[in-house]
N, C-alpha and C positions, 0 to 999 in steps of 0.2 A: 742835550743840548742842555743850556743855562739857560732860567732864568730871573730875569737881576726885576725888581719889583716896580714897579713904575708908578710913585705916591704921589711928585712932587714934591719928595722933602728929603733930597740923598742928592748928593755930588754923584749921579748913577754913569752918567761920560766915566768916571775917572775907576771906577770900577770896571766898566768893561776894559778899559785898558786895558788893564790891572793881567787881566784873563786874556786878552788880547798879548800880551806878552811874554805871555808864559806858554799860547802855543793853543788854544781855547777859545774858540767865540763864546760869546753869550748876549744874548737877544734880550732888549731893558721893552718890559711889556706893565699893562695895565691889566691886559683882556683873563680873566679868569679862568676859562680856556684854554690862556698859551701855558698857565701855570699847572692844569693838571695835566697835559701832554709833554713837560719837562721831565729830564732827565735828576734836574737839580736845578735850585732856587735858593736864591742869595735878598737876604733886606735889607738892603740899606736906609741909611737914615741921618738928618743933621738938623738940631731943627728942636719943636717944641713936643714932648709926649704927647698931652691933649690932643694937638692941632694935628696930632701923625693918625690917634686912632681913629680922631671925625674921617681925615682924606678915606682911613683902608676899610672906612663903614661902609661912608659912601660913594666908593669904590664898588663898594661890594667884592673883600679882597681878603672881610677877617674870616670866612667859613676856606677860601682855598689853600688859608697860610696853614690851614687848622686843620686840612684834609693830606697837604702833601709834607707834612711830617708826621701826622699820623701813619701813612702808607710807607712811612719809614723812607722815604728817599731825600738823600744829602740835601742839609736847613743848613745855612748858612747865614745868620746876624751881624753885623756889622751897627758900633758904633748903637746908637738910636733904636736903628734893628735888634744888639742884643738887650738894649731897657726894653721893648715892647712884649717882646716873650713872657713878661713875670704880669704879675695879676695886675698888680696897684703900679702905678708913680702918681706924686708927688710935686710935680714940678708948673707951680700957678694953680694950684687946690689939688684933690682929688683924681683919677683919676686909672677908671681898669683897663687895664692892658688889654691883652690876647690868650692869659691863663694858663701857657703851656707849660711853664714852668714857677709852681712854687714861689713866693716870695717878691720882693719888690726895691720899688727903684727909689732911693732917698739923696739928698743932697749931700753934700760935701761942707762937717764943720767941723773947720781947720783951726789953727794959730792965728794968729793974725801974721806972721808972716809967710804962709802959705800960701795965695793963688790963687782964687776963685773965676774962673775956671778950669782945672790942670790941663796944662800947654806944654808942649812938647813931647818930646820926646823922653822913653823912663826903662825901665829895666824888668824884666816876667821871669818868674820863678813857674816852671812850664812842672805841670804833673806829666809823668811818664805815660808812653800810652797812647797817649791822642795822638790820633793819623794825622790833626793837623797842624803835626809843630814835628815831621816825619824831617830826618834831617840835621835840624838844627840842634845849636851850641846850647845848654843852658845861659841863662842870662843874656840874652837876642836882646834890642829896644826897640823898641814900636813906637808908632809918634801915635796921644793924645788929644783931647779938646773936649772937654766934656765938664760941665758942672757935679753930675749927677752920679750914680753907683750901684750898681743890685747886689742885692742881699741873698743870696738864694737861704728857700729856706735849706735842705738838706746843701750839706756842704761835698757829697759825692758829687755832685755836675762841678763843682768848679775844677774846672781847668790851668789856671795859669791869676797869678797872685801880684800885684805893682805892688809900689810901699808909694805910698805920698800923707803925710810921711807913716802913717799904717798900714799892714799890708789890708788891702781892698781886691773885691772880684773881677778882675779882668776879661779874662775868657769861661765859658760854660763848653762843658762834651756833659748830653745824654743822645746814647746809640746814634741816632743817622745827624743830632739834633748836636749843630754845633756856630758856636756868638766869639765876640771879644767886643770889646769898651774902642781899643784901640783902631787904627785906619791901616788895613794890613795891603793894602793901594799904594799908600804913601810912606810905605815903613820900608822901604828900596829893597833890598833883594831878599831878607828873611822877611818881609811882608808878600813880597811876590811869592818865595820857595811856598808861602802857606798856603795864598792862589792856588797853586800849582797844583799843589795834595789834594786838595777838595775839588778840582775838578781831576783828578783823577782817581777818587776814590770809585768804588765797585758800590 
């Protein structure tokens, strides 16, 4: 079973429909017991870092998330779900994250001609061998909408970079842990292929 974590801060149904389109059922849940029973776990998210961490704590989901990753279950973070995996975020203050991946989440500081949030389609420069990208050609375009990006302490976890205008980390991969700044469920054929690849991980 694929469990999509419900903490009232994500386009959950869009992610669920994405998995359904590639032939895999996914359950939306806020029950820690369901996360413990799941084979794979997805943490989506849209909104502010601090509010999201507050909701995860209020729903007693922080430890189940950490335990799922530590247990070796395939785990996918999407957009805010990527950012929450890190130590600290600075959206509207300083907020502690899940602390699963060392690093921080910072705001774009860009020349005036570049809009923040970064919104729309942009290209990925993908790390070879990442199972999430199996079957995809280099330079695929995916859909982004975000004002903050992650800065991993260890560059080895970077699975993809995107330029806006300088390169930033747009996906990570470490063992069973995958996460993307872009929205695979909104990225048409290539994004759906990523969801399929994740769903079929053993």
